[in-house]
N, CA and C of each residue as an Amber inpcrd file, in Angstrom:
protein
   723
 -10.2880000 -16.7600000  13.2110000  -9.4370000 -18.3520000  12.4170000
  -8.0940000 -17.8920000  12.2790000  -7.6490000 -17.1810000  13.1740000
  -6.1130000 -16.4180000  13.6870000  -5.6240000 -17.3110000  14.5920000
  -4.4550000 -17.8950000  14.5600000  -3.6130000 -18.0870000  15.7750000
  -3.5620000 -17.4530000  17.0770000  -3.9560000 -17.6760000  18.3860000
  -3.0500000 -17.3170000  19.4790000  -1.8150000 -16.6370000  19.4930000
  -1.7210000 -15.7810000  19.8410000  -0.0820000 -14.8270000  20.2800000
   1.1710000 -16.2750000  20.6740000   0.6630000 -16.8370000  21.6920000
   1.2040000 -17.8160000  21.8790000   1.8550000 -18.9730000  20.9490000
   0.8400000 -19.2170000  20.0510000   1.3550000 -20.1550000  18.7050000
   1.6430000 -19.5940000  17.6670000   2.1460000 -18.6240000  17.3770000
   2.6850000 -17.7990000  16.6750000   4.8200000 -17.7960000  16.7080000
   5.1520000 -18.8120000  15.7030000   6.4830000 -19.2110000  15.7590000
   7.1750000 -18.4110000  14.3500000   6.9800000 -17.3720000  13.8260000
   7.4360000 -16.8500000  12.6350000   8.0330000 -15.9190000  13.6150000
   9.2940000 -15.6530000  12.9740000  10.1510000 -14.1900000  13.5420000
   9.5340000 -12.7990000  12.9620000   9.7330000 -12.1880000  13.9790000
   9.6250000 -10.5810000  13.4390000  10.5150000 -10.1910000  12.3280000
   9.7290000  -9.3530000  11.8810000  10.9360000  -8.6200000  11.0280000
  11.5970000  -7.8160000  11.5140000  13.0070000  -8.2970000  11.7500000
  13.9720000  -7.2240000  12.3670000  13.5950000  -5.6000000  12.2950000
  13.7880000  -4.6740000  13.3760000  13.4830000  -3.3110000  13.3030000
  15.2690000  -3.3760000  13.4870000  15.9710000  -2.2090000  12.0670000
  16.9570000  -2.0890000  12.5660000  16.8830000  -0.4990000  13.1860000
  17.8280000   0.3560000  12.7080000  18.2780000   1.8880000  12.8040000
  17.0200000   2.5000000  12.4230000  16.8290000   1.9810000  11.5610000
  15.3700000   2.8490000  10.6520000  14.0780000   2.6700000  11.3180000
  14.2530000   2.1880000  12.3170000  12.6630000   2.1030000  12.9390000
  11.6470000   3.0690000  13.1040000  10.4400000   3.0950000  12.8660000
   9.8180000   4.1920000  13.3600000   9.2460000   3.9370000  14.8040000
   9.4590000   5.1290000  15.4160000   9.0950000   4.5810000  17.1070000
   7.8090000   4.5090000  17.2460000   7.4080000   3.7660000  18.0750000
   6.1680000   2.9780000  18.4590000   5.3040000   4.0930000  18.9250000
   4.1830000   4.2710000  19.1950000   3.1570000   5.0210000  19.6750000
   2.1550000   4.0880000  20.2770000   1.3990000   4.4860000  21.2160000
   0.3860000   4.0320000  21.8890000  -0.7050000   3.3860000  20.4650000
  -0.8410000   4.3220000  19.4450000  -1.6960000   3.6730000  18.2450000
  -1.3610000   3.2560000  17.6540000  -0.1110000   2.9930000  17.3520000
   0.3290000   1.9140000  16.3060000   0.8470000   0.6980000  16.6320000
   1.1120000   0.9490000  17.9990000   1.8500000  -0.3150000  18.4990000
   0.8030000  -1.7120000  18.3350000   1.0500000  -2.9560000  17.6750000
   0.3390000  -4.0860000  17.2590000  -0.1010000  -4.5900000  18.7720000
  -0.9680000  -4.6680000  18.7530000  -1.9590000  -5.6330000  20.2080000
  -1.9910000  -7.0940000  19.6150000  -2.4650000  -7.3810000  18.8280000
  -3.2350000  -8.7000000  18.7360000  -1.5930000  -9.1280000  17.4970000
  -1.5420000 -10.6410000  17.9070000  -0.3720000 -11.2790000  17.3130000
   0.6570000 -10.0110000  16.8240000   1.1780000  -9.4780000  18.1850000
   2.3120000  -8.6940000  18.0830000   3.7610000  -9.2460000  17.4390000
   3.6630000 -10.2740000  17.2670000   5.3150000 -11.3930000  16.7520000
   4.9640000 -10.7570000  15.1980000   4.0980000 -10.4530000  14.7780000
   3.7970000 -10.0270000  13.3120000   4.2570000  -8.6260000  13.2090000
   4.3690000  -7.9170000  14.0760000   4.9360000  -6.2830000  13.8190000
   6.1000000  -6.2450000  13.5600000   5.8860000  -5.0850000  12.6990000
   7.1110000  -4.5130000  12.1990000   6.9240000  -3.1030000  12.1830000
   7.9280000  -2.3150000  12.8620000   7.8940000  -0.9970000  12.6360000
   9.2660000  -0.1860000  11.9080000  10.0110000  -1.5990000  11.2670000
  11.0050000  -0.4940000  10.2250000  10.5340000  -0.0010000   9.2380000
  11.3100000   1.1160000   9.3040000  10.7010000   1.8370000   7.7160000
  10.9350000   1.6230000   6.8160000  12.0730000   0.5740000   6.3420000
  12.4070000  -0.1760000   5.3460000  11.3250000  -0.7180000   4.5830000
  10.9850000  -1.5800000   6.0700000   9.8330000  -3.0470000   5.7080000
   8.6140000  -2.2730000   5.1440000   8.4810000  -1.1560000   5.9990000
   7.1570000  -0.3380000   5.9300000   7.0910000   0.6220000   4.4990000
   8.2030000   1.1560000   4.2150000   8.0600000   1.4680000   2.6040000
   8.0980000   0.6150000   1.7590000   8.5700000  -0.9550000   1.5880000
   8.3060000  -1.3280000   0.6190000   7.1950000  -2.1200000   0.4720000
   6.3620000  -2.2040000   1.6080000   4.9430000  -2.5660000   1.1340000
   3.8310000  -1.2470000   0.7850000   4.5660000  -0.2390000   1.0530000
   3.8610000   1.0430000   0.3020000   4.2100000   1.2020000  -1.1790000
   5.5900000   1.0490000  -1.4890000   6.2240000   1.2670000  -2.7040000
   5.0890000   0.2210000  -3.9600000   5.5450000  -1.4010000  -3.4240000
   5.2380000  -2.0060000  -4.0490000   3.4470000  -2.2810000  -4.0900000
   2.6210000  -1.6620000  -4.2450000   0.9870000  -1.4190000  -4.0440000
   0.8340000   0.1090000  -4.9590000  -0.3880000  -0.0530000  -5.7350000
  -0.6410000   0.6860000  -6.6140000  -1.9630000   1.4500000  -5.8320000
  -2.6050000   0.7190000  -4.8400000  -4.0270000   1.2890000  -4.2580000
  -4.1070000   1.5860000  -2.7610000  -4.3940000   2.9430000  -2.0400000
  -4.3960000   2.5900000  -0.8370000  -5.6990000   2.6570000  -0.6340000
  -5.9790000   2.5410000   0.7880000  -7.5490000   2.9070000   1.2510000
  -7.4930000   4.2840000   2.4010000  -7.7240000   5.0810000   2.4280000
  -7.6410000   6.0690000   3.2800000  -9.2300000   5.9750000   4.3070000
  -8.9270000   6.0880000   5.1470000 -10.2650000   6.2060000   6.2250000
 -10.4170000   7.4150000   7.1940000 -11.3940000   7.8910000   7.1350000
 -11.4650000   9.3480000   8.0300000 -12.9800000   9.2750000   8.4150000
 -13.2510000  10.2640000   9.0840000 -14.4890000  10.6940000   9.6170000
 -14.9350000  11.9510000   9.3980000 -16.4850000  12.1870000   9.1340000
 -17.0230000  13.7520000   8.7920000 -18.5120000  13.3760000   9.8190000
 -18.4670000  14.1380000  10.3970000 -19.7360000  14.1820000  12.0020000
 -20.2120000  12.9200000  12.0380000 -19.2610000  12.4520000  12.5230000
 -19.2830000  10.8820000  13.1490000 -19.4370000   9.5630000  12.3340000
 -19.6620000  10.3530000  10.7950000 -19.9280000   9.2140000   9.7830000
 -18.6940000   8.4870000   9.5220000 -18.0450000   7.4020000   9.2630000
 -16.3870000   6.9110000   9.0140000 -17.0790000   6.5400000   7.4060000
 -15.7370000   6.8670000   7.0870000 -15.7150000   6.5570000   5.4750000
 -14.2890000   5.7710000   5.1000000 -14.3170000   5.0200000   4.2250000
 -12.9570000   4.1370000   3.6260000 -13.0440000   4.5300000   2.2370000
 -12.1220000   5.1760000   1.8200000 -12.4310000   5.0820000  -0.0980000
 -10.9500000   5.0430000  -0.4430000 -10.8410000   4.1660000  -1.5300000
  -9.3510000   3.3790000  -2.0690000  -8.6400000   5.0220000  -3.1210000
  -7.6600000   4.6710000  -3.4590000  -6.9950000   5.8780000  -4.3300000
  -5.6050000   5.5160000  -4.4010000  -5.2000000   6.4500000  -5.3080000
  -3.9620000   5.9510000  -5.8650000  -2.6400000   6.6390000  -5.1620000
  -1.2610000   6.2810000  -4.8890000  -0.7680000   7.1400000  -4.0270000
   0.7680000   6.5330000  -4.4510000   1.5450000   7.3400000  -3.7560000
   3.2960000   7.6260000  -4.1220000   3.7410000   7.7980000  -3.0850000
   4.9560000   7.1530000  -2.7160000   5.4880000   7.6280000  -1.5790000
   6.9290000   8.3080000  -2.0000000   7.2960000   9.2370000  -1.2860000
   8.2590000  10.2130000  -1.8100000   8.7520000  11.0250000  -0.7250000
  10.6510000   9.9290000  -0.6560000  10.9710000  10.3610000   0.6510000
  10.2080000   9.8470000   1.7660000   9.8370000  10.6230000   3.1350000
   9.1160000  10.2300000   4.0910000   7.8670000  10.7170000   4.3180000
   7.2920000  10.7930000   3.2210000   6.0510000  11.4330000   3.1280000
   4.8530000  10.5840000   2.0290000   3.6370000  10.6790000   2.0180000
   2.8030000   9.4410000   1.6890000   2.2800000  10.9290000   0.8510000
   1.7340000  10.7090000  -0.4610000   0.8920000  11.2770000  -0.9500000
  -0.2620000  10.7980000  -1.5890000  -1.5100000  11.3470000  -1.7690000
  -2.2580000  10.7280000  -2.5430000  -3.1270000  12.3760000  -3.2080000
  -3.9060000  11.6900000  -4.1040000  -4.7210000  13.2590000  -4.8480000
  -5.8810000  12.8870000  -5.0820000  -7.0150000  13.5530000  -5.6430000
  -7.9680000  13.3420000  -6.4560000  -8.5040000  14.9000000  -6.5360000
  -9.8160000  14.8490000  -7.0140000 -10.4300000  16.1240000  -6.9520000
 -10.6520000  17.1340000  -6.2150000 -10.1480000  18.1920000  -6.3860000
 -10.3220000  19.3000000  -5.5410000 -11.8730000  19.3670000  -5.0140000
 -13.0010000  18.4010000  -5.3870000 -14.3670000  18.4590000  -4.9920000
 -14.5380000  17.5400000  -4.0110000 -13.2430000  16.9870000  -4.0700000
 -13.3510000  15.6060000  -3.1060000 -13.8770000  15.8190000  -2.0570000
 -14.8890000  14.7670000  -1.0290000 -14.9660000  14.9780000   0.1270000
 -13.9780000  14.9740000   1.0700000 -13.4500000  13.5360000   0.9900000
 -12.1630000  13.1470000   1.9140000 -10.9430000  14.0180000   1.6710000
 -10.6510000  14.6570000   0.4440000  -9.6180000  15.5990000   0.1930000
  -9.8470000  16.7590000   0.8660000 -10.6240000  17.1070000   0.9830000
 -11.5710000  18.8120000   1.5800000 -11.4710000  18.3760000   3.0140000
 -11.5080000  16.9470000   3.6920000 -12.2500000  17.1260000   5.0130000
 -10.6290000  16.6320000   5.7780000  -9.6370000  15.9470000   4.9930000
  -8.1050000  15.8220000   5.6090000  -7.6190000  17.3180000   5.1350000
  -7.6290000  17.7790000   4.3580000  -6.8790000  19.3270000   3.9830000
  -7.5010000  19.9730000   5.2040000  -8.4550000  19.8510000   5.9060000
  -8.9650000  20.5820000   7.3080000  -8.4940000  20.3470000   8.4740000
  -7.5870000  19.1740000   8.0650000  -7.0140000  18.6770000   9.4140000
  -7.6420000  17.3870000   9.8490000  -8.7580000  16.9590000   9.6630000
  -9.4400000  15.7670000  10.3740000  -8.2400000  14.4310000   9.9530000
  -8.2450000  13.9670000  11.3450000  -7.2210000  12.8940000  11.2830000
  -7.4150000  11.4510000  10.4180000  -6.3410000  11.1700000  10.0180000
  -7.0050000   9.6370000   8.3590000  -6.0840000   8.5650000   9.0380000
  -6.4500000   7.3850000   8.3150000  -5.6720000   6.4480000   8.5420000
  -5.2690000   5.8160000   6.8360000  -4.4290000   5.5250000   6.5900000
  -4.0050000   5.0350000   5.4930000  -3.5340000   3.7790000   5.6150000
  -4.2970000   2.6230000   4.7730000  -3.4620000   1.3480000   4.7750000
  -3.4660000   0.9340000   3.2390000  -2.3920000   0.1410000   3.2120000
  -2.1780000  -0.9130000   2.1840000  -2.0600000  -2.4630000   2.3290000
  -2.4220000  -3.1250000   1.6720000  -2.7680000  -4.7520000   2.0070000
  -1.9420000  -5.5600000   0.9180000  -1.3410000  -6.4970000   0.9910000
  -0.9620000  -7.3720000   0.0370000  -1.5630000  -8.5540000   0.5600000
  -2.2790000  -9.4110000  -0.0270000  -2.5300000 -10.7810000  -0.1460000
  -1.3660000 -11.8730000  -0.7310000  -0.5830000 -12.4540000   0.2620000
   0.2890000 -13.2420000  -0.8330000  -0.3310000 -14.6620000  -0.8820000
  -1.2850000 -14.9760000  -0.0930000  -1.6540000 -16.5970000  -0.3400000
  -2.9620000 -17.0590000   0.3580000  -3.0910000 -18.0210000   0.3870000
  -4.0900000 -18.8180000   1.1300000  -3.2920000 -19.7130000   2.4610000
  -3.6490000 -19.6770000   3.6050000  -2.7490000 -20.7210000   4.4440000
  -4.3090000 -21.5120000   4.7790000  -3.8710000 -23.0890000   4.3470000
  -5.1710000 -24.1800000   4.6750000  -4.6380000 -24.8820000   5.8940000
  -5.5600000 -24.7070000   6.5890000  -4.9010000 -25.9920000   7.9890000
  -5.4460000 -27.0770000   7.9160000  -5.7000000 -28.0050000   9.3810000
  -5.7260000 -28.6400000   9.2260000  -7.2740000 -28.7330000   9.9720000
  -7.7790000 -27.4310000  10.6600000  -8.7710000 -26.9540000  11.6600000
  -9.2190000 -25.8110000  10.8450000 -10.5730000 -25.8730000  10.9450000
 -11.0130000 -24.4560000  10.4050000 -10.3890000 -23.3370000  11.3480000
 -10.1620000 -23.6100000  12.6630000  -9.8950000 -22.0250000  13.3770000
  -8.7540000 -21.8330000  12.8260000  -7.6090000 -22.7350000  12.3140000
  -6.1770000 -21.8910000  12.1450000  -5.8360000 -21.7960000  11.1660000
  -6.9730000 -21.4720000   9.9270000  -6.7580000 -21.2140000   8.4130000
  -6.6650000 -19.9570000   8.5880000  -6.0330000 -19.4960000   7.4480000
  -5.7030000 -17.7850000   7.5410000  -5.1550000 -17.6180000   6.5000000
  -4.3910000 -16.1160000   5.8620000  -3.8970000 -15.7450000   4.9060000
  -2.1940000 -15.1960000   5.1080000  -1.6310000 -15.3590000   4.1650000
   0.1050000 -14.9800000   4.6930000  -0.4160000 -13.2630000   3.7470000
   0.3000000 -12.3030000   4.2510000  -0.0760000 -11.0630000   4.3470000
   1.0260000 -10.1800000   4.5680000   0.8090000  -8.9040000   3.9740000
   1.7670000  -7.9920000   4.5260000   0.8000000  -6.5620000   4.2210000
   1.1830000  -5.8670000   5.4180000   0.2020000  -4.5170000   5.7170000
   0.8430000  -3.6220000   6.2990000   0.4790000  -2.4470000   5.8400000
   0.9120000  -1.3950000   6.5740000  -0.3870000  -0.2540000   6.7840000
   0.0090000   0.6260000   8.0190000  -0.8950000   1.4850000   8.5710000
  -0.5290000   2.8290000   8.9280000  -0.7350000   3.7650000   8.3070000
  -0.2920000   5.0900000   8.4550000  -1.0170000   5.7540000   9.5120000
  -0.9070000   6.8350000  10.6270000  -1.7110000   7.5700000  11.1110000
  -1.1820000   9.1830000  10.9730000  -2.3250000   9.8810000  11.0870000
  -1.4900000  11.2610000  10.9570000  -2.9650000  12.2930000  10.7560000
  -1.9750000  13.4750000  10.4540000  -3.2180000  14.6370000   9.4860000
  -2.2820000  15.1120000   8.5670000  -2.9570000  15.0690000   7.2810000
  -2.6740000  15.6670000   5.9800000  -2.5250000  16.8660000   5.8190000
  -1.6740000  17.3980000   5.1830000  -1.8510000  18.8150000   4.7420000
  -1.9440000  18.9980000   3.2640000  -2.5090000  20.0110000   2.6590000
  -2.8420000  19.9550000   1.4420000  -1.5780000  20.7790000   0.7860000
  -1.0050000  20.2490000  -0.2400000  -0.1750000  20.8110000  -1.3080000
  -0.1670000  21.9390000  -2.0660000  -0.0610000  23.2700000  -1.5980000
  -0.4400000  24.1240000  -2.5820000   0.4740000  25.2230000  -3.4340000
   2.2500000  24.2490000  -3.0290000   2.9730000  25.1710000  -3.6140000
   2.9580000  24.3950000  -5.4940000   3.0870000  25.0280000  -6.5260000
   3.0130000  24.3350000  -8.0470000   4.0380000  23.7050000  -8.2150000
   5.5240000  24.4090000  -7.7930000   6.6770000  22.9990000  -8.1690000
   6.5220000  21.7940000  -7.3600000   5.8740000  21.7100000  -6.3510000
   5.7120000  20.5030000  -5.2870000   4.5050000  19.5360000  -5.6090000
   3.6230000  20.5330000  -5.9140000   2.5070000  19.6870000  -6.7180000
   2.5090000  18.8330000  -7.8260000   3.7060000  19.9110000  -9.0570000
   4.1700000  19.0030000 -10.2800000   4.7660000  18.0900000 -10.0030000
   5.7120000  17.9770000  -8.8730000   6.5120000  16.7210000  -8.7770000
   5.6650000  15.9600000  -7.9670000   4.7370000  15.7320000  -7.4240000
   4.0670000  14.8410000  -6.8930000   3.1140000  13.9890000  -8.1190000
   2.8420000  14.8760000  -9.1160000   2.1650000  14.0030000 -10.2370000
   2.9020000  13.5380000 -11.1440000   4.4130000  13.8300000 -11.2700000
   5.4460000  13.4190000 -11.9950000   5.5040000  11.8570000 -10.8590000
   5.9790000  11.7280000  -9.7490000   5.9390000  10.7910000  -9.0030000
   4.8600000   9.2350000  -9.0210000   3.7900000   9.9160000  -8.9770000
   2.6940000   9.4140000  -9.2360000   2.5150000   8.8570000 -10.4590000
   2.5070000   9.4950000 -11.3010000   2.6310000   8.9070000 -12.9480000
   3.5460000   7.6150000 -13.0150000   4.8060000   8.3030000 -12.3650000
   6.0600000   7.4550000 -12.6180000   5.7390000   5.8490000 -11.5610000
   5.2560000   6.0480000 -10.7830000   4.8960000   4.9370000  -9.5200000
   4.1240000   4.0860000 -10.2010000   2.9990000   4.4500000 -11.0620000
   2.1590000   3.7130000 -11.6690000   2.8900000   2.9770000 -12.9260000
   3.1960000   3.8270000 -13.6900000   4.0410000   3.2380000 -14.7350000
   5.5490000   4.0840000 -14.8170000   6.6400000   3.2200000 -14.5370000
   7.7580000   3.9970000 -14.4380000   8.0410000   4.6010000 -16.6240000
   8.7470000   5.5200000 -16.1770000   8.9290000   6.1350000 -17.6380000
   7.8100000   6.9510000 -18.2650000   6.5770000   6.7040000 -17.6990000
   5.1290000   7.3500000 -18.4250000   5.3620000   8.7870000 -18.3980000
   5.8780000   9.5830000 -18.1310000   5.7830000  10.7430000 -17.7020000
   6.6610000  11.3780000 -18.6170000   7.6250000  10.6540000 -19.3260000
   8.1640000  11.7480000 -20.3290000   7.6070000  11.5700000 -21.9000000
   6.5970000  10.4890000 -22.0150000   5.6940000  10.2530000 -22.9770000
   4.4170000  10.8560000 -23.2730000   3.8880000  11.5920000 -21.9960000
   2.7680000  12.2130000 -22.1420000   2.6520000  13.6230000 -22.0410000
   1.4710000  14.1280000 -22.1940000   1.0310000  15.6660000 -22.2390000
   1.1880000  16.0500000 -20.7020000   1.7640000  17.0390000 -20.1140000
   1.8550000  17.2610000 -18.7730000   0.6260000  18.3190000 -18.4090000
   0.2770000  18.0870000 -16.7270000  -1.2270000  19.2250000 -16.7890000
  -0.8540000  20.2280000 -16.7490000  -1.5470000  21.0300000 -17.1730000
  -1.6390000  22.7320000 -17.2720000  -2.0780000  22.9900000 -16.1890000
  -2.3620000  24.8570000 -15.9300000  -2.3870000  25.2800000 -14.7790000
  -4.2360000  24.6400000 -14.3750000  -5.1710000  24.6460000 -15.4210000
  -6.4150000  24.1840000 -15.0540000  -6.7670000  22.9330000 -14.4410000
  -5.4440000  21.8040000 -15.0830000  -5.8980000  20.8680000 -14.8120000
  -4.8250000  20.5400000 -13.1550000  -3.7530000  21.3980000 -12.8930000
  -3.5290000  21.2890000 -11.1440000  -4.4010000  21.9300000 -10.2930000
  -5.0410000  23.0620000 -11.1040000  -6.0250000  23.5100000 -10.1000000
  -7.3750000  22.6970000  -9.8630000  -7.6640000  22.0770000 -10.5240000
  -8.7530000  20.7320000 -10.2480000  -8.2750000  19.6690000  -9.6090000
  -7.2770000  19.8850000  -9.2870000  -6.4280000  18.5520000  -8.6240000
  -5.8410000  19.0820000  -7.1620000  -6.6290000  18.3780000  -6.0270000
  -5.8940000  18.4690000  -4.4700000  -4.9740000  17.6470000  -4.5680000
  -3.6650000  18.0220000  -3.5370000  -2.8150000  16.6690000  -3.5510000
  -2.4860000  17.0830000  -2.1120000  -2.4870000  15.5270000  -1.4670000
  -2.4080000  15.9720000   0.1680000  -1.0710000  14.9420000   0.5170000
  -0.4140000  15.5520000   1.5750000   0.8340000  15.2520000   2.0080000
   0.5860000  14.4690000   3.2910000   1.4410000  13.4830000   3.8680000
   0.9840000  12.6080000   5.3910000   2.8000000  12.0270000   5.2520000
   2.9090000  13.2040000   6.0740000   4.0290000  12.6430000   6.9550000
   3.9930000  11.1940000   7.2760000   5.1460000  10.4260000   7.2820000
   5.2420000   9.2300000   7.7630000   6.1640000   8.8600000   9.1160000
   5.4310000   9.1290000  10.0860000   5.9390000   9.5530000  11.4670000
   5.2280000   8.7690000  12.5650000   4.0870000   8.0640000  12.1800000
   3.3120000   7.5840000  13.1350000   2.8850000   6.0080000  12.5930000
   3.0310000   4.9650000  12.3770000   3.2670000   3.9440000  10.8890000
   3.5640000   2.8130000  11.9390000   3.3630000   1.5450000  11.4390000
   3.5340000  -0.0450000  11.7970000   3.3140000  -0.7130000  10.0760000
   3.5870000  -1.9130000  10.6350000   3.5670000  -2.8920000   9.4720000
   3.2010000  -4.1170000   9.9910000   2.3760000  -4.9760000   9.7490000
   2.1970000  -6.4330000  10.0370000   1.9430000  -7.4620000   9.1290000
   2.8860000  -8.7150000   9.3420000   3.4870000  -9.4870000   8.1930000
   3.3290000 -10.8400000   8.4440000   2.6430000 -11.7930000   7.9410000
   2.7070000 -13.0930000   7.9440000   3.1290000 -13.8170000   6.9760000
   4.0790000 -14.9630000   7.2310000   4.4040000 -16.2180000   6.2640000
   4.4300000 -17.2210000   6.5350000   4.7670000 -18.1420000   5.7970000
   4.5640000 -19.1690000   6.0730000   3.5500000 -20.5220000   6.5800000
   4.0340000 -21.5280000   6.6230000   3.0850000 -22.3130000   7.0810000
   1.6300000 -22.6340000   7.8320000   0.7940000 -22.9110000   7.7280000
  -0.3820000 -23.1640000   8.9770000   0.6050000 -23.5850000  10.5110000
  -0.6640000 -23.1480000  11.2030000   0.4880000 -23.3000000  12.7580000
  -0.8210000 -24.1230000  13.7780000  -0.8120000 -25.4090000  13.3570000
  -2.0960000 -26.0730000  14.0520000  -2.0900000 -26.6010000  15.3300000
  -2.9990000 -26.5850000  16.0010000  -3.0780000 -27.8490000  17.5120000
  -1.7350000 -29.1650000  17.2720000  -1.1500000 -29.1020000  18.1310000
  -0.1890000 -30.4810000  18.2770000  -1.2270000 -31.5070000  17.3360000
  -2.2060000 -32.2190000  18.4340000  -2.4890000 -33.3720000  18.5120000
  -3.5770000 -33.2100000  16.4900000  -3.5990000 -31.8740000  16.0160000
  -4.1380000 -31.9400000  14.6780000  -2.5870000 -32.6220000  13.5850000
  -1.6990000 -32.1990000  13.9200000  -0.5180000 -33.0790000  13.1820000
  -0.6740000 -34.4650000  12.3520000  -1.6280000 -34.9350000  13.3880000
  -1.5050000 -36.6200000  12.8920000  -2.6650000 -36.6610000  12.0160000
  -3.5570000 -35.7840000  11.9050000  -4.7320000 -35.7610000  11.1410000
  -4.5850000 -35.8690000   9.3710000  -5.1410000 -37.1300000   8.8700000
  -4.6710000 -37.1560000   7.5450000  -5.8830000 -36.0470000   6.4700000
  -5.3100000 -34.5020000   6.8390000  -5.9290000 -33.8800000   6.2410000
  -4.8960000 -33.0370000   5.5670000  -4.7860000 -32.8180000   3.9520000
  -3.9950000 -31.7170000   3.5760000  -3.8320000 -30.7330000   4.1590000
  -3.1280000 -30.1600000   4.1580000  -2.5700000 -28.4470000   4.8960000
  -1.5260000 -28.0150000   4.2810000  -1.3180000 -26.4310000   4.2390000
  -0.2870000 -26.0620000   3.5480000  -0.6130000 -24.5260000   3.0600000
  -0.0460000 -23.8290000   1.9240000  -0.2020000 -22.7880000   1.4770000
  -0.4190000 -23.0290000   0.2330000  -1.3670000 -22.0180000  -0.7310000
  -1.3770000 -21.0070000  -2.2800000  -1.4040000 -20.3120000  -2.4470000
   0.1610000 -20.1470000  -3.0760000   0.8060000 -19.0290000  -3.1520000
   0.2690000 -17.6440000  -4.2630000  -0.2500000 -16.5730000  -3.9780000
  -0.9550000 -15.9170000  -5.2240000   0.1820000 -15.0740000  -5.8900000
  -0.2190000 -14.6300000  -7.3890000   0.7210000 -14.0290000  -8.0920000
  -0.0340000 -13.1210000  -8.9890000   0.3310000 -11.7570000  -9.0020000
  -0.7500000 -10.9080000 -10.1150000   0.4050000 -10.8930000 -11.2170000
  -0.0140000 -10.7440000 -12.3990000   0.1770000 -10.2260000 -13.6050000
  -0.1360000  -9.6150000 -14.1680000   0.5920000  -8.9020000 -15.5050000
  -0.1390000  -8.1670000 -16.6670000  -0.3340000  -9.1100000 -17.5990000
  -1.2100000  -8.6510000 -18.2520000  -1.6800000  -9.0790000 -19.9750000
  -1.5580000  -8.3620000 -20.4050000  -1.4540000  -8.7290000 -21.9190000
  -1.2930000  -7.9780000 -23.4450000  -1.8540000  -6.4490000 -23.4320000
  -0.9490000  -5.5310000 -23.3570000  -1.7750000  -4.2990000 -23.8010000
  -2.6400000  -3.8810000 -24.7800000  -3.6780000  -2.9980000 -24.6320000
  -4.6450000  -3.2710000 -25.3880000  -4.5960000  -1.6320000 -25.7900000
  -4.2450000  -1.5010000 -27.3640000  -4.3270000   0.0680000 -27.4840000
  -5.6820000   0.3210000 -27.3280000  -6.1760000   1.9060000 -27.2320000
  -7.1950000   2.5450000 -27.4470000  -7.5270000   2.6530000 -28.4130000
  -8.8840000   2.1490000 -28.8640000  -9.8920000   2.5440000 -30.5200000
  -9.3970000   3.1630000 -30.9600000  -9.1040000   4.5780000 -30.8130000
  -8.7630000   5.5980000 -31.2380000  -7.7000000   5.6340000 -31.6840000
  -6.6100000   4.9740000 -31.5250000  -5.4490000   5.4250000 -31.3630000
  -4.7770000   5.1830000 -32.9590000  -3.9970000   6.2970000 -33.3800000
  -3.5590000   5.6370000 -34.9000000  -2.5940000   4.6910000 -34.8120000
  -3.0610000   3.5120000 -35.7530000  -2.1730000   2.7220000 -35.8920000
  -0.7800000   2.8540000 -36.2540000  -0.3220000   3.5620000 -36.5620000
   0.8650000   3.7030000 -37.1020000   2.0460000   4.1520000 -35.5460000
   1.1030000   4.5600000 -34.2410000   1.5910000   4.7530000 -33.2520000
   2.4920000   3.8240000 -32.4470000   3.6130000   3.6960000 -32.4350000
   4.3690000   2.4900000 -32.1060000   4.1210000   2.8770000 -30.3100000
   4.2640000   1.2590000 -29.8310000   4.0790000   0.9930000 -28.5880000
   5.2530000   1.3190000 -27.6680000   5.4680000   2.3210000 -26.8240000
   6.7100000   2.4050000 -26.2960000   7.0820000   1.2790000 -25.2170000
   8.4940000   1.5790000 -25.0250000   9.1220000  -0.1600000 -24.2740000
   8.4020000  -0.3290000 -22.9360000   8.2530000   0.9970000 -21.9260000
   7.6200000   1.4850000 -20.6240000   6.0870000   0.7240000 -20.5090000
   5.3740000   0.0900000 -21.8820000   4.0660000   0.0120000 -21.8090000
   4.4680000  -1.5800000 -21.9840000   5.2820000  -1.9400000 -23.1480000
   5.3920000  -3.0670000 -23.4790000   5.8010000  -4.4210000 -22.6130000
   6.8040000  -3.4840000 -21.9520000   7.7010000  -4.0330000 -20.7450000
   7.5330000  -3.5690000 -19.4880000   5.7660000  -3.2170000 -19.0350000
   5.6770000  -3.0700000 -18.1240000   5.8910000  -3.8440000 -17.4090000
   5.6270000  -3.4940000 -15.9840000   6.3340000  -4.6970000 -14.6220000
   5.1750000  -4.1030000 -13.5650000   4.4380000  -4.7420000 -12.9580000
   3.8880000  -3.9970000 -11.8220000   4.7810000  -3.5840000 -10.3110000
   4.7610000  -2.7350000  -9.4420000   5.5930000  -2.3640000  -8.7520000
   5.8190000  -3.6250000  -7.5650000   5.0830000  -4.2470000  -7.6500000
   5.6660000  -5.5730000  -6.9020000   6.7840000  -6.2530000  -7.0800000
   7.2010000  -6.0110000  -8.6050000   7.8780000  -6.9880000  -9.5820000
   9.3430000  -6.2320000  -9.8140000   9.1700000  -4.8410000  -9.4920000
  10.4330000  -3.9310000 -10.1320000  11.7260000  -3.8260000  -9.2300000
  11.6390000  -4.2730000  -8.1380000  12.7740000  -4.6050000  -7.2300000
  12.6500000  -3.2700000  -6.3810000  13.3330000  -3.2990000  -5.0650000
  13.5710000  -1.8950000  -4.1470000  13.6060000  -0.9100000  -5.0150000
  13.0340000   0.2510000  -4.2860000  13.3780000   1.7060000  -4.6160000
  14.1660000   2.1230000  -3.4280000  14.9760000   3.4660000  -3.9420000
  15.5090000   4.1290000  -2.5940000  15.7370000   5.2500000  -3.1000000
  14.8090000   6.2310000  -1.9810000  14.7770000   7.4300000  -2.1430000
  14.6110000   8.1610000  -0.5480000
């Protein structure tokens, strides 16, 4: 349902001085004009998402697991139970692929073949390392909580030693990565533009709803501003780290 490379006229995302060097594994071959290796573009896609998907293989069996993530500097961190098969395999050096995708809208063309979606996606390839140093692990947990809900860390009980021990944190260097982005209108065959068929875009937006208090919350407990004024990562503006 996608266009051929020759039919794409959307400009590339400009790769600036912060471009991540391409490799044979990250070079986009399908519709390469949509590729970006710009570090800021990749980081923006990661930072504006709450969930990533981690792909890995164990004994020839592939798995893809969704999980929360946070980027701190030039590293991506994921966490989970210390008993997690994914985290255990990755910590032992199993190669992994991490993906994040935002669907920004439908692209309705005049022909079935040229229907598409507008999207922003990023892929990171590499090997993860297990975070074992307590201070770093604590900092990652803080970063993760504040990525999910900025300001939350200062209002909650912090993890104790037992809880930290039950949690594994993996660090993935962002050195082999690429993004792929589609924006704009349908790109139909020239002859189809004369057809009396509606075509265009159906943009998507995600929004939060009114917070709902825990049923066991003391009614006198005030709702903090970071909850009542909560904004999704995509609506917070750019991060600089």
